[in-house]
N, CA, C and O of each residue as an XYZ file, in Angstrom:
792
protein
N       4.934    -23.735    -11.931
C       6.135    -23.886    -11.643
C       6.668    -22.805    -10.612
O       6.331    -21.625    -10.703
N       7.402    -23.211     -9.762
C       7.413    -22.613     -8.598
C       8.318    -21.228     -8.812
O       9.542    -21.306     -8.909
N       7.614    -19.958     -8.877
C       8.124    -18.679     -8.980
C       9.442    -18.318     -8.431
O      10.324    -17.792     -9.111
N       9.552    -18.606     -7.216
C      10.285    -18.463     -6.237
C      11.735    -19.148     -6.669
O      12.733    -18.603     -6.197
N      11.921    -20.257     -7.496
C      12.948    -20.927     -7.796
C      13.241    -20.618     -9.185
O      14.224    -21.199     -9.645
N      12.628    -19.858     -9.931
C      12.835    -19.273    -11.011
C      13.911    -18.367    -11.271
O      14.190    -17.722    -10.261
N      14.694    -18.058    -12.378
C      15.435    -16.819    -12.262
C      14.616    -15.730    -12.416
O      13.458    -15.885    -12.805
N      15.175    -14.386    -12.101
C      14.281    -13.156    -12.332
C      13.906    -12.743    -13.663
O      12.967    -11.957    -13.785
N      14.546    -13.192    -14.718
C      14.765    -12.913    -15.950
C      13.280    -14.090    -16.510
O      12.268    -13.606    -17.016
N      13.413    -15.285    -16.335
C      12.307    -16.126    -16.534
C      11.270    -15.555    -16.048
O      10.543    -15.069    -16.914
N      10.807    -15.384    -14.624
C       9.906    -15.202    -13.681
C       9.190    -13.820    -14.408
O       7.968    -13.786    -14.555
N       9.932    -12.858    -14.780
C       9.437    -11.458    -15.284
C       8.804    -11.983    -16.752
O       7.851    -11.348    -17.203
N       9.252    -12.980    -17.400
C       8.911    -13.320    -18.688
C       7.193    -14.317    -18.713
O       6.325    -14.265    -19.585
N       7.200    -14.887    -17.827
C       5.989    -15.799    -18.059
C       4.882    -14.811    -17.260
O       5.046    -14.021    -16.329
N       3.683    -15.197    -18.026
C       2.293    -14.497    -17.826
C       1.847    -15.226    -16.693
O       1.790    -16.453    -16.763
N       1.502    -14.585    -15.590
C       0.786    -15.149    -14.512
C      -0.557    -15.030    -14.657
O      -0.811    -13.837    -14.823
N      -1.609    -15.742    -14.674
C      -3.289    -15.386    -14.709
C      -3.410    -15.688    -13.142
O      -2.664    -16.181    -12.296
N      -4.749    -15.142    -13.157
C      -5.364    -15.243    -11.925
C      -5.322    -16.548    -11.066
O      -5.220    -16.745     -9.855
N      -5.444    -17.397    -12.200
C      -5.579    -19.122    -11.505
C      -4.148    -19.465    -11.062
O      -3.992    -20.208    -10.093
N      -3.091    -18.955    -11.730
C      -1.915    -19.244    -11.174
C      -1.389    -18.704     -9.954
O      -0.644    -19.272     -9.156
N      -1.914    -17.408     -9.891
C      -2.056    -16.375     -8.745
C      -2.207    -17.383     -7.449
O      -1.413    -17.663     -6.551
N      -3.503    -17.797     -7.712
C      -4.092    -18.670     -6.593
C      -3.106    -19.999     -5.913
O      -3.093    -20.354     -4.734
N      -2.430    -20.495     -6.891
C      -1.642    -21.709     -6.438
C      -0.170    -21.301     -6.228
O       0.641    -22.221     -6.134
N       0.308    -19.920     -6.136
C       1.516    -19.555     -5.845
C       1.649    -19.659     -4.366
O       0.689    -19.567     -3.601
N       2.935    -19.865     -3.981
C       3.042    -20.160     -2.439
C       3.208    -18.755     -2.011
O       3.392    -17.919     -2.896
N       3.161    -18.316     -0.559
C       3.421    -17.277      0.155
C       4.843    -16.693     -0.062
O       5.862    -17.345      0.164
N       4.835    -15.432     -0.513
C       5.955    -14.772     -0.696
C       6.410    -13.634      0.049
O       5.898    -12.520     -0.066
N       7.532    -13.952      0.943
C       7.690    -12.768      1.834
C       8.720    -11.850      1.438
O       9.684    -11.521      2.129
N       8.399    -11.388      0.066
C       9.602    -10.561     -0.528
C       8.638     -9.352     -1.293
O       7.476     -9.707     -1.489
N       8.873     -8.449     -1.586
C       8.297     -7.297     -2.135
C       8.180     -7.874     -3.759
O       9.086     -8.417     -4.391
N       6.901     -7.611     -4.190
C       6.714     -7.919     -5.719
C       5.321     -7.286     -6.157
O       4.375     -6.944     -5.448
N       5.446     -7.245     -7.258
C       3.973     -6.827     -7.999
C       3.860     -7.581     -9.168
O       4.853     -8.130     -9.645
N       2.681     -7.672     -9.715
C       2.182     -8.444    -10.898
C       1.563     -7.215    -11.829
O       0.472     -6.746    -11.507
N       2.116     -6.814    -12.732
C       1.840     -5.843    -13.638
C       1.235     -6.489    -14.965
O       2.057     -7.130    -15.618
N       0.044     -6.435    -15.434
C      -0.542     -6.960    -16.462
C       0.100     -8.911    -16.618
O       0.294     -9.534    -17.662
N       0.210     -9.219    -15.706
C       0.422    -10.742    -15.712
C       1.939    -11.117    -15.777
O       2.291    -12.276    -15.992
N       2.919     -9.981    -15.563
C       4.222     -9.957    -15.447
C       4.667     -9.823    -14.051
O       4.212     -8.872    -13.415
N       5.419    -10.564    -13.524
C       5.971    -10.898    -12.353
C       6.993     -9.728    -12.308
O       7.886     -9.627    -13.149
N       6.810     -8.797    -11.229
C       8.184     -7.878    -11.116
C       8.479     -7.788     -9.516
O       7.820     -7.242     -8.630
N       9.828     -8.591     -9.454
C      10.121     -8.447     -8.242
C      10.767     -7.036     -7.800
O      11.333     -6.362     -8.661
N      10.682     -6.553     -6.383
C      11.418     -5.714     -6.166
C      12.643     -5.673     -5.065
O      12.465     -6.364     -4.062
N      13.678     -5.042     -5.145
C      14.654     -5.128     -4.191
C      14.021     -5.267     -2.680
O      12.889     -4.802     -2.550
N      14.487     -5.716     -1.805
C      14.061     -5.735     -0.207
C      14.417     -4.333      0.145
O      15.523     -3.897     -0.172
N      13.562     -3.609      0.771
C      13.572     -2.385      1.532
C      14.974     -2.028      2.328
O      15.740     -2.930      2.667
N      15.167     -1.033      2.520
C      16.385     -0.701      3.352
C      15.703     -0.706      4.665
O      14.474     -0.689      4.734
N      16.548     -0.731      5.820
C      16.183     -0.696      7.182
C      15.477      0.412      7.626
O      14.606      0.365      8.495
N      15.957      1.719      6.857
C      15.175      3.128      7.081
C      13.857      3.215      6.521
O      12.979      3.900      7.045
N      13.695      2.580      5.529
C      12.522      2.453      4.734
C      11.488      1.721      5.673
O      10.391      2.226      5.914
N      11.855      0.603      6.151
C      10.993      0.012      6.839
C      10.631      0.603      8.510
O       9.596      0.478      9.165
N      11.808      1.211      8.823
C      11.655      1.994     10.449
C      10.259      3.000     10.023
O       9.176      3.022     10.606
N      10.667      3.776      8.859
C       9.410      4.741      8.672
C       7.932      4.035      8.715
O       7.031      4.306      9.508
N       7.908      3.059      7.662
C       6.879      2.539      7.758
C       6.325      1.920      9.051
O       5.127      2.128      9.244
N       6.909      1.279      9.867
C       6.764      0.686     11.236
C       6.327      2.000     12.039
O       5.200      1.879     12.520
N       6.859      3.051     12.263
C       6.481      4.125     12.819
C       5.193      4.872     12.472
O       4.619      5.553     13.321
N       4.663      4.721     11.008
C       3.324      5.339     10.623
C       2.537      3.872     11.082
O       1.322      4.033     10.974
N       2.815      2.780     11.462
C       1.875      1.659     11.706
C       1.636      1.717     13.139
O       0.522      1.657     13.660
N       2.975      1.863     13.870
C       2.696      2.215     15.279
C       1.932      3.246     15.724
O       1.457      3.153     16.856
N       1.672      4.417     14.923
C       0.817      5.345     15.229
C      -0.349      5.285     14.668
O      -1.214      5.670     15.456
N      -0.793      4.951     13.581
C      -1.892      4.477     13.078
C      -2.673      3.532     13.412
O      -3.882      3.752     13.338
N      -2.238      2.332     13.833
C      -3.025      1.137     14.354
C      -3.652      1.368     15.651
O      -4.807      1.029     15.907
N      -2.859      1.957     16.467
C      -3.639      2.133     17.836
C      -5.048      3.109     17.870
O      -6.010      2.898     18.608
N      -4.940      4.096     17.002
C      -6.005      4.937     16.737
C      -7.299      4.032     15.993
O      -8.492      4.117     16.287
N      -6.763      3.272     15.093
C      -7.880      2.803     14.437
C      -8.511      1.774     15.120
O      -9.695      1.576     14.847
N      -7.937      1.035     16.001
C      -8.380     -0.074     16.873
C      -9.107      0.435     17.919
O     -10.178     -0.052     18.281
N      -8.505      1.530     18.500
C      -9.166      2.407     19.757
C     -10.745      3.042     19.006
O     -11.790      2.988     19.654
N     -10.711      3.467     17.964
C     -11.949      4.080     17.505
C     -12.813      2.906     16.829
O     -13.907      3.257     16.389
N     -12.515      1.783     16.716
C     -13.040      0.649     15.992
C     -13.466      1.210     14.433
O     -14.648      1.371     14.130
N     -12.430      1.464     13.558
C     -12.658      1.926     12.315
C     -12.284      1.170     11.367
O     -12.471      1.529     10.204
N     -11.576     -0.238     11.713
C     -11.201     -0.866     10.595
C     -10.108     -1.829     10.833
O     -10.076     -2.383     11.932
N      -9.235     -2.093      9.976
C      -8.081     -2.482      9.752
C      -6.956     -1.819      9.319
O      -6.986     -1.096      8.323
N      -5.681     -2.052     10.167
C      -4.521     -1.485      9.287
C      -3.690     -2.697      8.806
O      -3.632     -3.603      9.638
N      -2.975     -2.931      7.535
C      -2.168     -3.805      7.095
C      -0.892     -3.176      6.546
O      -0.864     -2.065      6.016
N       0.038     -3.880      6.695
C       1.327     -3.330      6.034
C       2.070     -4.263      5.167
O       1.850     -5.432      5.485
N       2.896     -4.118      4.152
C       3.443     -4.749      3.205
C       4.432     -5.885      4.045
O       4.950     -5.786      5.158
N       4.473     -6.969      3.073
C       4.101     -7.114      1.651
C       2.735     -7.897      1.822
O       2.715     -9.013      2.341
N       1.701     -7.321      1.405
C       0.096     -7.736      1.206
C      -0.395     -7.170     -0.374
O      -0.293     -5.993     -0.718
N      -0.894     -8.176     -1.163
C      -1.107     -7.973     -2.480
C      -2.713     -7.247     -2.345
O      -3.606     -7.711     -1.635
N      -2.826     -6.072     -3.157
C      -3.925     -5.636     -3.579
C      -4.704     -5.974     -4.943
O      -4.626     -5.197     -5.895
N      -5.339     -6.970     -4.998
C      -5.757     -7.294     -6.544
C      -6.723     -6.470     -7.188
O      -7.949     -6.423     -7.082
N      -5.661     -5.635     -8.091
C      -6.606     -4.383     -8.835
C      -7.295     -5.306     -9.893
O      -8.525     -5.263     -9.883
N      -6.766     -6.043    -10.704
C      -8.024     -6.604    -11.667
C      -7.351     -8.087    -12.015
O      -6.128     -8.227    -11.989
N      -8.247     -9.175    -12.341
C      -7.995    -10.325    -12.396
C      -7.421    -10.663    -13.909
O      -6.485    -11.453    -14.028
N      -7.874    -10.186    -14.775
C      -7.525    -10.325    -15.970
C      -7.270     -9.002    -16.799
O      -8.216     -8.219    -16.891
N      -5.977     -8.663    -17.457
C      -4.799     -9.586    -16.958
C      -4.522     -9.021    -15.364
O      -4.714     -7.901    -14.891
N      -3.989    -10.271    -14.741
C      -3.566     -9.776    -13.663
C      -2.875     -8.725    -13.047
O      -1.767     -8.552    -13.554
N      -3.125     -8.024    -12.200
C      -2.442     -6.723    -11.957
C      -2.406     -6.535    -10.247
O      -3.489     -6.327     -9.699
N      -1.599     -6.583     -9.699
C      -1.650     -6.245     -8.079
C      -0.684     -5.176     -7.543
O       0.253     -4.796     -8.245
N      -0.850     -4.794     -6.581
C       0.120     -3.581     -6.307
C       0.370     -3.925     -4.421
O      -0.497     -4.421     -3.701
N       1.491     -3.585     -4.056
C       1.800     -3.632     -2.453
C       2.153     -2.182     -1.666
O       3.264     -1.780     -1.319
N       1.166     -1.692     -1.540
C       1.289     -0.286     -0.690
C       2.060     -0.577      0.340
O       1.992     -1.768      0.644
N       2.791      0.081      1.015
C       3.781     -0.216      2.329
C       2.958      0.049      3.706
O       3.417     -0.354      4.775
N       1.877      0.656      3.642
C       0.719      0.563      4.919
C      -0.707      0.962      3.954
O      -0.782      1.701      2.972
N      -1.736      0.196      4.627
C      -3.047      0.194      3.894
C      -4.137      0.494      5.395
O      -3.903      0.170      6.559
N      -5.261      1.167      4.870
C      -6.277      1.189      6.170
C      -7.675      0.701      5.153
O      -7.838      1.122      4.008
N      -8.515     -0.171      5.786
C      -9.724     -0.274      5.168
C     -10.693     -0.229      6.101
O     -10.561     -0.850      7.156
N     -11.876      0.571      5.810
C     -12.824      1.050      6.880
C     -13.539     -0.188      7.004
O     -13.662     -1.046      6.130
N     -14.114     -0.204      8.462
C     -14.629     -1.438      8.715
C     -16.120     -1.649      7.907
O     -16.502     -2.812      7.782
N     -16.791     -0.785      7.472
C     -18.077     -0.419      6.623
C     -17.641     -1.702      5.275
O     -18.531     -2.387      4.769
N     -16.329     -1.821      4.908
C     -16.059     -2.763      3.868
C     -16.076     -4.272      4.154
O     -16.420     -5.075      3.287
N     -15.703     -4.633      5.372
C     -15.512     -5.524      5.806
C     -16.917     -6.308      6.414
O     -17.968     -5.705      6.632
N     -16.708     -7.817      6.646
C     -17.706     -8.551      6.994
C     -18.040     -8.534      8.497
O     -19.126     -8.870      8.968
N     -16.986     -8.108      9.180
C     -16.610     -8.339     10.634
C     -15.697     -7.319     11.207
O     -15.485     -6.290     10.564
N     -15.139     -7.515     12.359
C     -14.129     -6.642     12.837
C     -13.204     -7.671     13.455
O     -13.466     -8.873     13.477
N     -12.155     -7.150     13.934
C     -11.126     -7.904     14.593
C     -10.114     -8.829     14.007
O      -9.525     -8.475     12.987
N      -9.861     -9.974     14.553
C      -8.946    -11.021     13.922
C      -9.451    -11.848     13.091
O      -8.807    -12.518     12.283
N     -11.351    -11.850     13.332
C     -12.085    -12.895     12.630
C     -11.894    -12.583     11.068
O     -11.723    -13.481     10.244
N     -11.952    -10.954     10.680
C     -12.012    -10.705      9.512
C     -10.303    -11.100      8.604
O     -10.134    -11.764      7.581
N      -9.434    -10.500      9.341
C      -7.839    -11.106      8.954
C      -8.233    -12.346      8.316
O      -8.335    -12.412      7.091
N      -8.444    -13.265      9.023
C      -8.549    -14.922      8.838
C      -9.610    -15.220      7.426
O      -9.532    -16.210      6.699
N     -10.485    -14.205      7.295
C     -11.460    -14.227      6.093
C     -10.667    -13.768      4.795
O     -10.801    -14.269      3.678
N      -9.991    -12.940      5.070
C      -9.366    -12.410      4.031
C      -8.093    -13.251      3.197
O      -6.890    -13.161      3.441
N      -8.677    -13.989      2.270
C      -7.551    -14.911      1.674
C      -6.862    -14.313      0.559
O      -5.841    -14.786      0.059
N      -7.591    -12.996      0.085
C      -7.016    -11.920     -0.872
C      -7.627    -10.812     -0.768
O      -8.795    -10.783     -0.382
N      -6.941     -9.697     -1.094
C      -7.626     -8.388     -1.155
C      -7.937     -7.999     -2.155
O      -7.127     -7.414     -2.874
N      -9.172     -8.196     -2.503
C      -9.949     -7.313     -3.666
C     -10.892     -6.060     -3.230
O     -11.846     -5.623     -3.873
N     -10.436     -5.626     -2.084
C     -11.271     -4.728     -1.591
C     -10.279     -3.418     -1.823
O      -9.069     -3.400     -1.597
N     -11.182     -2.199     -2.388
C     -10.137     -0.876     -2.406
C      -9.785     -0.395     -1.101
O     -10.769     -0.059     -0.443
N      -8.726     -0.268     -0.553
C      -8.569      0.467      1.050
C      -9.063      1.687      0.651
O      -9.253      2.013     -0.520
N      -9.316      2.502      1.829
C      -9.640      3.992      1.954
C      -8.544      4.715      1.888
O      -8.603      5.790      1.292
N      -7.328      4.290      2.475
C      -6.069      5.020      2.615
C      -4.819      3.967      2.331
O      -4.673      2.950      3.009
N      -3.923      4.343      1.229
C      -2.977      3.650      1.082
C      -1.525      4.605      1.441
O      -1.675      5.813      1.258
N      -0.319      4.209      1.871
C       0.810      5.087      2.222
C       1.866      4.171      1.224
O       1.903      2.951      1.069
N       2.618      5.133      0.677
C       3.823      4.746      0.138
C       4.676      5.514      0.438
O       4.697      6.730      0.252
N       5.868      4.480      1.198
C       7.148      5.404      1.527
C       8.063      5.143      0.264
O       8.227      3.995     -0.151
N       8.730      6.380     -0.414
C       9.324      6.169     -1.212
C      10.832      5.553     -1.099
O      11.619      5.844     -0.198
N      11.078      4.705     -2.107
C      12.172      4.140     -2.273
C      13.153      4.673     -3.351
O      12.769      5.577     -4.094
N      14.517      4.108     -3.483
C      15.292      4.702     -4.662
C      14.684      4.160     -5.778
O      14.536      4.931     -6.726
N      14.272      2.954     -5.905
C      13.543      2.444     -6.933
C      12.020      2.948     -7.513
O      11.389      2.490     -8.465
N      11.716      3.897     -6.721
C      10.510      4.579     -6.931
C      10.628      5.748     -7.974
O      10.591      6.905     -7.556
N      10.737      5.548     -9.016
C      11.249      6.678    -10.123
C       9.577      7.384    -10.381
O       8.550      6.838     -9.978
N       9.621      8.530    -11.042
C       8.283      9.037    -11.185
C       7.401      8.323    -12.132
O       6.180      8.260    -11.994
N       8.096      7.766    -13.135
C       7.066      6.799    -13.700
C       6.796      5.560    -12.951
O       5.817      5.004    -13.448
N       7.324      4.849    -11.856
C       6.865      4.116    -11.225
C       5.633      4.482    -10.254
O       4.629      3.775    -10.173
N       5.833      5.694     -9.514
C       5.126      6.053     -8.702
C       3.719      6.546     -9.417
O       2.614      6.277     -8.946
N       3.945      7.365    -10.714
C       2.951      7.482    -11.739
C       1.708      6.187    -11.610
O       0.573      6.194    -11.135
N       2.462      5.213    -12.216
C       2.043      4.057    -12.434
C       1.178      3.749    -11.061
O      -0.044      3.740    -11.207
N       1.698      3.498     -9.750
C       1.049      3.023     -8.614
C      -0.286      3.911     -8.533
O      -1.402      3.393     -8.490
N      -0.047      5.438     -8.515
C      -0.856      6.364     -8.239
C      -2.368      6.279     -9.412
O      -3.520      6.433     -9.005
N      -2.066      6.057    -10.608
C      -2.734      5.689    -11.269
C      -3.777      4.443    -10.915
O      -4.987      4.617    -10.767
N      -3.195      3.322    -10.817
C      -3.838      2.215    -10.252
C      -4.850      2.426     -8.999
O      -6.006      2.000     -9.005
N      -4.382      2.992     -8.148
C      -5.084      3.324     -6.933
C      -6.597      4.106     -7.344
O      -7.759      3.781     -7.098
N      -6.006      5.291     -8.090
C      -7.227      6.158     -8.675
C      -8.247      4.924     -9.351
O      -9.406      4.942     -8.936
N      -7.972      4.105    -10.128
C      -8.656      3.447    -11.105
C      -9.749      2.759     -9.992
O     -10.973      2.815    -10.103
N      -8.937      2.041     -8.799
C      -9.875      1.212     -7.981
C     -10.637      2.053     -6.843
O     -11.343      1.484     -6.010
N     -10.450      3.441     -6.862
C     -11.218      4.535     -6.081
C     -10.771      4.691     -4.680
O     -11.499      5.016     -3.742
N      -9.523      4.434     -4.626
C      -8.804      4.549     -3.133
C      -9.019      6.063     -2.695
O      -8.627      6.947     -3.457
N      -9.467      6.302     -1.811
C     -10.007      7.614     -1.372
C      -8.777      8.702     -1.152
O      -8.817      9.878     -1.516
N      -7.598      8.005     -0.430
C      -6.738      8.696     -0.087
C      -5.137      8.563     -0.514
O      -5.145      7.551     -1.215
N      -4.223      8.887     -0.482
C      -2.883      8.175     -0.722
C      -1.769      9.439     -0.017
O      -1.752     10.652     -0.226
N      -0.934      8.622      0.834
C       0.323      9.457      1.467
C       1.396      9.128      0.661
O       1.354      7.935      0.358
N       2.360      9.729      0.187
C       3.562      9.687     -0.323
C       4.538     10.319      0.455
O       4.658     11.544      0.440
N       5.296      9.534      1.181
C       6.148      9.788      2.120
C       7.534      9.593      1.655
O       7.994      8.491      1.357
N       8.271     10.866      1.597
C       9.351     11.052      1.012
C      10.869     11.302      2.095
O      11.201     12.264      2.786
N      11.411     10.205      1.888
C      12.560     10.262      3.166
C      13.597     11.119      2.531
O      14.537     11.452      3.253
N      13.580     11.459      1.509
C      14.711     12.572      0.898
C      14.495     13.892      1.293
O      15.419     14.572      1.740
N      13.287     14.341      1.162
C      12.717     15.584      1.610
C      12.329     15.845      3.287
O      12.290     16.921      3.884
N      12.128     14.812      3.677
C      11.489     14.675      5.164
C       9.920     15.088      5.199
O       9.486     15.793      6.110
N       9.272     14.705      4.371
C       7.815     15.259      3.904
C       6.567     14.135      3.588
O       6.630     12.929      3.352
N       5.773     14.771      3.657
C       4.440     13.727      3.328
C       3.414     14.731      2.478
O       2.912     15.796      2.838
N       3.291     14.046      1.288
C       2.050     14.670      0.336
C       0.865     13.782      0.457
O       0.928     12.572      0.243
N       0.026     14.270      0.726
C      -1.294     13.763      1.058
C      -2.254     14.176     -0.241
O      -2.651     15.308     -0.514
N      -2.489     13.060     -0.894
C      -3.539     13.200     -2.117
C      -5.091     12.516     -1.747
O      -5.297     11.430     -1.206
N      -5.897     13.321     -2.130
C      -7.348     12.695     -2.201
C      -7.926     12.902     -3.650
O      -7.756     13.769     -4.508
N      -8.705     11.717     -3.572
C      -9.301     11.341     -4.713
C     -10.681     12.416     -4.728
O     -11.441     12.577     -3.774
N     -10.783     13.104     -6.089
C     -11.632     13.621     -6.331
C     -11.861     13.915     -7.723
O     -11.040     14.517     -8.414
N     -13.134     13.432     -8.196
C     -13.723     13.458     -9.494
C     -12.712     12.223    -10.252
O     -12.331     12.397    -11.410
N     -12.387     11.158     -9.589
C     -11.583     10.022    -10.121
C     -10.132     10.454    -10.364
O      -9.507      9.800    -11.199
N      -9.559     11.397     -9.788
C      -8.368     12.087     -9.953
C      -7.603     12.444     -8.587
O      -8.118     13.073     -7.662
N      -6.545     12.041     -8.602
C      -5.955     12.670     -7.031
C      -5.549     14.180     -7.118
O      -5.101     14.874     -8.030
N      -5.812     14.366     -6.087
C      -5.799     15.984     -5.885
C      -4.807     16.238     -4.729
O      -4.811     15.520     -3.729
N      -3.958     17.276     -4.886
C      -3.032     17.548     -3.307
C      -3.943     18.058     -2.322
O      -4.586     19.082     -2.551
N      -4.053     17.406     -1.213
C      -4.921     17.898      0.064
C      -3.911     18.430      0.943
O      -4.354     19.032      1.921
N      -2.531     18.343      0.816
C      -1.613     18.815      1.556
C      -0.283     18.422      1.567
O      -0.024     17.235      1.367
N       0.626     19.250      1.774
C       2.243     18.767      1.610
C       2.696     19.207      2.659
O       2.867     20.424      2.726
N       2.995     18.456      3.680
C       3.797     18.971      5.036
C       5.052     18.401      5.070
O       5.363     17.384      4.449
N       5.976     19.221      5.987
C       7.253     18.892      6.423
C       7.497     18.945      7.653
O       6.530     19.013      8.411
N       8.545     18.932      8.082
C       9.287     18.951      9.365
C       8.594     20.026     10.234
O       8.415     21.120      9.699
N       8.163     19.840     11.568
C       7.387     20.647     12.329
C       5.698     20.759     11.996
O       4.770     21.256     12.633
N       5.771     20.084     10.747
C       4.176     20.257     10.878
C       3.466     18.949     10.886
O       4.056     17.874     11.000
N       1.928     19.105     10.738
C       1.295     17.828     11.175
C       0.520     17.169     10.075
O      -0.083     17.959      9.349
N       0.409     15.979      9.810
C      -0.405     15.213      8.758
C      -1.729     15.416      9.063
O      -2.039     15.164     10.227
N      -2.763     15.883      8.175
C      -4.238     15.755      8.357
C      -4.808     14.928      6.956
O      -4.430     14.924      5.784
N      -5.988     14.186      7.744
C      -6.439     13.070      6.634
C      -7.880     13.455      6.556
O      -8.366     13.858      7.613
N      -8.622     13.411      5.558
C     -10.075     13.431      5.350
C     -10.549     11.972      5.622
O     -11.651     11.817      6.148
N      -9.826     10.950      5.314
C     -10.330      9.797      5.539
C     -10.391      9.413      7.063
O     -11.321      8.760      7.536
N      -9.271      9.894      7.826
C      -9.219      9.774      9.136
C      -9.349     11.014     10.154
O      -8.451     11.146     10.986
N     -10.416     11.930     10.133
C     -10.081     13.255     10.375
C      -9.806     13.358     11.664
O      -9.258     14.402     12.018
N     -10.014     12.637     12.376
C      -9.391     12.791     14.161
C      -8.147     12.396     14.237
O      -7.553     12.722     15.265
N      -7.466     11.674     13.301
C      -5.935     11.067     13.618
C      -5.123     12.553     13.066
O      -5.339     13.356     12.159
N      -4.082     12.415     14.158
C      -2.909     13.600     13.886
C      -1.698     12.872     14.134
O      -1.484     12.062     15.036
N      -0.796     13.331     13.057
C       0.693     12.473     13.148
C       1.443     13.525     12.546
O       1.289     13.983     11.414
N       2.469     13.944     13.623
C       3.560     15.007     12.801
C       4.686     14.242     12.011
O       5.075     13.089     12.199
N       5.074     15.073     11.172
C       6.059     14.563     10.287
C       7.589     14.198     11.076
O       8.497     13.510     10.608
N       7.559     14.742     12.124
C       8.866     14.604     13.149
C       8.967     13.385     13.652
O      10.050     12.881     13.952
N       7.686     12.733     13.804
C       7.471     11.545     14.605
C       7.393     10.081     13.711
O       7.140      8.958     14.148
N       7.683     10.474     12.376
C       7.823      9.823     11.178
C       9.582      9.241     11.161
O      10.101      8.136     11.001
N      10.134     10.699     11.428
C      11.474     10.550     10.886
C      12.548     10.904     12.151
O      13.539     11.635     12.139
N      12.049     10.223     13.075
C      12.970     10.324     14.374
C      12.977      9.114     14.861
O      13.613      8.865     15.885
């Protein structure tokens, strides 16, 4: 059954298997699948997309210039587990080239699905991201061994950098306007908080 044409309540009730997922059409709208349940999200606000774009525009040239790997942005699914099916869609992600079979565009063409744990994920908070929702995302990211997560708050104009240590995220830094984001995953990358919010 085509999930796009199903009412939201029906789509949410239908348990989706990994095999169903492989047959799904391309969906250019945010959603996640949590233990087989299709969970659509509202389209992000323009300001949310602008913040994510600013991050990508700063991050991608650095990653390409240093030949570090690839940067992708939402919507793109990370397959957390196949049974029951669980996916997440961070706003921005970085995968180090050591996890990939090659470099450049050829790698992207080979990635029919993303079952590789990114090294870095970035979540730009939306109004729908309650503490419970964010906690669920962070728990999933911990489980698959994502090394670092940035939580970007439009409300406080700040970025919290979390580092995975002993299978738990620990705060590496919490920076606001006038400060610079520092990353363990990308130690030579510098991005000011002001650059994200201007």
